[in-house]
C-alpha positions in Angstrom: 65.7 90.5 79.1 64.5 88.4 76.2 65.9 84.9 76.0 68.4 84.5 73.1 69.8 81.1 74.0 67.7 78.0 75.1 69.9 75.2 76.3 68.3 71.7 76.5 69.6 68.5 77.9 68.4 65.6 75.8 67.7 62.3 77.6 65.2 62.7 80.4 64.5 66.3 79.3 63.8 66.9 75.7 62.9 63.3 75.1 60.1 61.4 76.9 60.6 57.9 78.2 60.0 56.5 74.7 63.0 58.6 73.5 60.6 60.8 71.4 60.1 64.6 71.0 56.4 65.0 71.5 54.3 67.1 69.2 53.7 69.8 71.8 57.4 70.1 72.6 58.3 70.1 68.9 55.8 72.9 68.2 57.0 75.0 71.2 60.6 74.7 70.1 59.8 75.7 66.5 57.9 78.7 67.7 60.7 79.7 70.0 63.1 79.6 67.1 60.7 81.5 64.9 60.7 84.2 67.6 64.5 84.5 67.4 65.6 82.1 70.1 68.7 79.9 69.3 68.6 76.4 70.7 71.6 74.4 72.0 71.2 70.7 72.5 73.6 69.9 75.4 74.0 66.2 75.8 76.4 63.5 77.1 75.7 61.7 73.8 78.3 61.8 71.0 77.8 64.3 68.2 76.5 61.5 66.0 73.8 60.7 68.5 72.5 64.3 68.7 72.5 65.2 65.1 69.2 63.5 64.2 67.5 65.4 67.0 69.0 68.7 65.8 67.7 68.0 62.3 64.2 67.1 63.6 64.1 70.4 65.4 65.4 72.3 62.3 68.4 73.7 64.1 70.2 73.7 60.8 67.6 76.3 59.5 67.4 78.4 62.6 71.1 78.7 63.7 71.2 76.3 66.6 74.1 74.4 68.2 75.1 71.0 69.4 77.0 70.7 72.6 78.0 67.0 72.7 80.1 64.7 75.0 78.9 66.7 78.0 80.8 69.7 76.6 83.6 68.0 74.7 82.5 69.5 71.4 80.5 72.5 70.1 79.1 72.1 66.6 77.3 74.8 64.5 74.2 72.9 63.4 73.7 75.2 60.5 77.2 74.8 58.9 78.5 71.7 60.6 81.6 73.6 61.7 83.4 72.4 64.8 83.6 75.5 67.0 85.3 74.0 70.1 86.8 70.7 71.1 88.8 69.3 73.9 90.0 65.6 74.1 91.7 63.3 76.6 95.4 62.8 76.3 95.9 59.2 75.0 98.7 58.7 77.6 95.9 58.5 80.2 94.2 55.5 78.6 96.4 52.8 80.2 95.8 54.3 83.7 92.0 54.4 83.1 91.9 50.9 81.7 94.0 49.5 84.6 91.6 51.1 87.2 88.6 49.6 85.3 90.2 46.2 85.3 91.0 46.4 89.0 87.4 47.1 89.9 85.8 44.8 87.4 84.3 47.6 85.4 83.6 47.7 81.6 85.3 50.6 79.8 84.3 52.1 76.5 84.8 55.2 74.3 83.5 56.6 71.0 85.2 57.0 67.7 83.8 58.0 64.3 80.7 55.8 64.0 81.5 53.1 66.5 81.9 52.4 70.2 85.2 50.7 71.3 85.0 48.5 74.4 86.6 45.7 76.3 83.2 44.1 76.8 80.9 44.2 73.7 78.2 42.1 75.5 77.7 44.6 78.4 74.0 45.6 78.3 74.8 49.2 79.1 77.2 49.4 76.2 74.7 47.8 73.9 72.0 50.2 75.0 74.3 53.1 74.4 75.2 51.9 70.9 71.5 51.4 70.0 70.6 54.8 71.4 73.2 56.6 69.2 73.0 54.2 66.2 76.6 53.2 66.5 78.4 50.0 65.9 80.2 48.1 68.7 83.8 47.0 68.3 85.0 44.7 71.1 88.7 44.2 71.8 90.9 42.6 74.5 93.6 45.1 73.6 91.8 48.2 74.5 94.9 50.3 75.2 96.4 49.6 71.8 93.1 50.0 70.0 92.6 53.6 71.4 95.1 55.1 69.0 93.3 58.4 69.0 92.4 61.1 71.5 88.9 60.4 72.9 86.4 63.1 73.7 85.5 61.0 76.8 85.7 57.5 78.3 83.0 55.8 80.4 83.3 53.1 83.0 80.1 51.2 83.6 79.0 48.8 86.3 75.8 47.9 88.1 77.7 48.4 91.4 76.9 52.1 91.8 78.6 52.3 95.2 81.9 51.1 93.7 81.6 53.6 90.9 80.9 56.4 93.4 84.0 55.4 95.4 86.2 55.6 92.3 84.6 58.9 91.4 85.5 60.4 94.8 89.0 59.0 94.5 89.5 60.5 91.1 88.2 63.9 92.0 91.2 64.1 94.3 93.7 62.0 92.4 93.0 63.6 88.9 92.2 67.1 90.0 93.6 69.4 87.3 94.2 66.5 84.9 90.8 65.0 84.1 87.2 65.4 85.1 85.3 62.4 86.6 81.6 62.4 87.4 78.6 60.0 87.6 76.0 60.8 85.0 73.9 57.7 85.8 74.1 55.3 88.7 75.9 52.9 86.3 78.0 55.4 84.3 81.2 57.0 85.5 82.4 59.4 82.8 85.9 60.7 82.4 86.4 63.9 80.4 89.2 66.3 79.7 90.0 68.8 82.4 87.6 71.8 82.4 85.0 70.0 80.5 81.4 70.1 81.7 78.2 71.5 80.2 78.5 74.8 82.1 82.1 75.6 81.2 81.6 74.8 77.5 78.3 76.7 77.5 80.3 79.7 78.8 82.6 79.3 75.8 79.7 79.4 73.4 78.1 82.4 75.2 81.4 84.3 74.8 81.5 83.4 71.1 77.9 84.6 70.6 78.3 87.6 73.0 75.2 86.4 75.0 74.9 87.4 78.6 73.7 85.0 81.4 70.5 86.9 81.7 69.7 86.0 78.1 70.1 82.2 78.6 67.5 79.7 79.8 68.7 76.1 80.5 66.6 73.0 81.1 67.9 69.7 82.5 67.3 66.8 84.8 70.6 65.2 85.6 73.7 65.8 87.8 75.7 66.7 84.6 73.2 69.5 83.9 73.8 71.3 87.2 76.7 73.4 86.0 74.7 74.8 83.1 71.5 75.3 85.2 73.6 77.4 87.6 75.3 79.4 84.8 72.1 80.3 83.0 70.0 83.4 83.9 67.1 81.0 84.3 67.8 77.4 85.2 64.8 75.0 85.0 64.8 71.5 86.5 62.6 68.8 85.1 59.9 67.4 87.4 61.7 64.0 87.0 65.0 65.4 88.2 66.6 64.4 91.5 65.9 66.7 94.5 69.6 67.7 94.5 69.3 69.0 90.9 66.0 70.8 91.6 67.8 72.6 94.5 70.2 74.1 92.0 67.6 75.4 89.6 65.5 78.6 89.7 62.3 76.8 88.6 60.9 73.3 88.3 58.7 72.3 85.4 56.6 69.1 84.8 58.4 65.7 84.1 59.6 64.7 80.7 56.5 62.4 80.4 54.2 65.4 80.7 55.7 67.8 78.2 57.8 69.5 80.9 60.0 71.2 78.3 57.0 72.6 76.3 55.4 73.9 79.5 58.7 75.7 80.6 59.2 77.2 77.2 55.6 78.5 77.0 55.8 80.1 80.5 59.4 81.3 80.6 60.0 82.3 77.0 57.0 82.5 74.6 54.7 84.2 77.1 57.2 87.1 77.5 57.9 87.8 73.8 56.3 91.0 72.6 55.4 91.6 68.9 58.1 94.2 68.8 60.7 91.5 69.6 59.8 89.3 66.6 62.9 89.2 64.5 61.5 90.0 61.1 64.9 90.0 59.4 65.5 86.5 60.6 62.1 85.3 59.5 62.6 86.8 56.1 66.0 85.1 55.8 64.7 81.7 56.9 61.8 81.8 54.4 64.2 82.2 51.5 63.3 78.8 50.1 59.7 78.7 51.2 56.7 80.0 49.3 57.0 83.5 50.6 60.7 83.6 49.8 60.0 82.3 46.3 57.5 85.1 45.8 59.8 87.7 47.2 57.5 88.5 50.2 59.2 90.3 53.0 57.7 91.2 56.5 58.2 94.9 57.2 56.2 95.5 60.4 54.5 93.6 63.2 52.4 94.5 66.2 49.5 92.9 68.1 46.8 94.2 65.7 48.7 95.0 62.5 51.2 93.2 60.2 52.7 94.6 57.0 54.7 93.0 54.2 55.8 93.8 50.7 55.9 91.7 47.4 57.5 92.7 44.1 55.5 92.5 40.9 57.9 90.5 38.7 58.2 87.3 36.7 57.3 85.3 39.9 54.1 87.1 40.7 52.7 88.6 37.5 50.3 87.2 34.9 51.6 86.8 31.3 50.5 90.3 30.4 52.5 92.0 33.1 50.0 92.6 35.8 49.9 91.2 39.4 48.5 87.7 39.6 45.5 87.4 41.9 46.8 84.1 43.4 50.0 85.8 44.4 48.0 88.5 46.1 46.1 85.9 48.1 49.4 84.2 49.1 50.6 87.6 50.3 47.5 88.2 52.3 47.7 84.7 53.9 51.3 85.3 54.8 50.5 88.5 56.6 47.5 87.1 58.4 49.3 83.9 59.4 52.1 86.0 61.0 49.5 88.1 62.8 47.7 85.1 64.3 51.0 83.4 65.3 51.9 86.5 67.3 48.5 86.6 68.9 48.2 82.9 69.6 48.8 81.8 73.2 51.9 79.6 73.8 49.9 76.4 73.9 48.1 77.2 70.6 48.8 76.6 66.9 47.5 78.5 63.9 45.9 76.8 60.9 44.6 78.7 57.8 40.9 78.0 57.2 39.6 80.4 54.6 40.7 83.2 52.3 38.6 85.3 49.9 39.5 88.4 48.0 38.1 91.2 46.0 40.5 92.5 43.3 39.5 96.1 42.5 42.4 97.3 40.4 45.8 96.2 39.1 49.5 96.5 39.8 52.0 96.4 37.0 55.3 94.7 36.6 58.2 96.6 38.2 56.1 97.9 41.1 56.2 96.6 44.7 52.9 96.1 46.5 52.4 96.5 50.2 50.0 94.4 52.3 48.5 95.8 55.5 46.7 93.3 57.7 44.5 94.3 60.6 42.6 91.9 62.9 38.8 92.4 63.0 37.9 89.4 65.1 40.0 87.7 67.8 38.0 84.7 69.1 39.1 81.7 71.2 38.9 79.4 68.2 39.4 81.7 65.2 40.9 85.0 64.0 39.5 87.1 61.2 41.9 89.4 59.3 41.3 92.1 56.8 44.3 92.5 54.5 44.4 95.5 52.0 47.0 95.4 49.3 48.3 98.7 47.8 50.6 99.8 45.0 53.6 101.9 45.7 51.4 105.0 45.1 48.9 103.8 47.7 46.2 102.7 45.2 44.1 99.9 46.6 44.6 96.7 44.5 42.8 94.1 46.6 40.9 93.6 49.8 41.2 90.1 51.3 39.5 88.4 54.2 41.5 85.7 55.9 40.1 83.3 58.6 42.6 81.4 60.7 41.6 78.5 63.0 43.2 78.5 66.5 43.8 75.0 67.9 45.2 73.8 71.2 48.5 71.8 71.0 48.0 68.1 71.8 
């Protein structure tokens, strides 16, 4: 089945070691969205720390989602609507704080645009604040300061064995009350009961009526295992621990080698057929782009033929009421660009190189013209398209030649 939902962990997966989305990964994710795939960024970060990445990937335009706090919240990236949330009962804070103190651990939580902690100088707390662009507020009255219901609390220490011991204790002691799990060797996270990436992803899938077979999940950490096992296709990063890889269906390259892009190209983009291209969604998303401003609408797409329509109105006519030649060329480039995008391999991008047209007759205001693009040359480095534009009575208006350059992603 075609992938409808692509779920991505952020740190160690989507981002490389410099905390960047590479150009190749960015291009692959945009193309996946253009092909109708909805992206979910599933992260242990707070929502504030994920939102800039969602904006960079244009999830707000393509109907994506943010699954933050390791499942504590689901946000519709397009509308900003909070779709799901579960928080820790504040009555548990004194107990968590006491256990942190007994073990010499730093404790912190998130609220609004700041991190609240009993040790503002802890390097892990400072790193977390910098990563999510949040302020740090230190307090020696942590219990009183947490006058809200947190999405999660984190205990941090460089003594990984001690954290692991407390994790094992809490899995028994807090079973049915809270979830406790190591997300890093130095982070022991405490979340509301039921909350992990897999359980919250299941909630989102139910909302969207998406089946497990239509979900691809990619991650590298222990916190990602639940969603890798839930997805129809679970992909572990090459930099993941062996225990995580054992829970996945596939393993891709590390995050330092565009592992996410490689996985998307192989598991998603390579399997999308032209008939699967969601023309209605592409038309809707182009509402404020050039084609949308000109009223261009895709109507048909296959491997060797693409069609679109455009009205002859105040946007596309000359002052005397006939179709503008420049609008005709824009229509032809739109059709040929779509065709080359369909034909391009997953690791290729399309760049318009040349367009030339012969205008043989006119179309008048009030008519709707139809462009039919057919490929006449498919080379490794270029595509040549012939695009004929007809009136509603099938009179030929223009014949346009479009050349697209095909480049490898870097």
